[in-house]
C-alpha positions, 0 to 999 in steps of 0.5 A: 685328610689325604686327598690326592692319589699321590699323597695316599700312595706316599702315606700307604708306602710309609705305613707299610714300612717301604722306602721309595726305593723298595716300593720302586723295586717291587713295582719294577721301576726306578726310584725316580719314577716312583717319586714322580708318582708321589710328587703327582708329576706322573700318573701311576700304572695299575701295576705300581698301585698293586704293589701297595694293595698286595701289601694290605692297602685297600684299593678303594681307599687308595683310588678314592680316599674313602673308607679304611686304608687297610684291607682287613680293618673293616672286616676285623672290626665287624668280627669284634661283635659277631652277634651270632657267635655271641648268641651261641656262646650265651646259649652254651653257657646257659645250657651248662648252668642249667645242667649243673645247677650253677648260679653265678655271682655278679663278679663272674 
């Protein structure tokens, strides 16, 4: 488990494929300044954290370590089982079956 903000910053930066120099450039910092954040020698500015958030890292996870690292991961998982959509699809299938006197075998 990644416990410190500096460690989460490093993990997030690597996950999105940025070098320390690239992240620093996006934040308007020197590479050395960004590295000091990741080494827990300086506290990062909000604008520096925003660089990671803008690239898809969840701000809550970045600050607390709780939840998913990626912003959309939880929403994507919730979409996997959209029960209202499943009900609507099943209703349409049943309607089609009834209108066409269609029966399906177990393999269908």
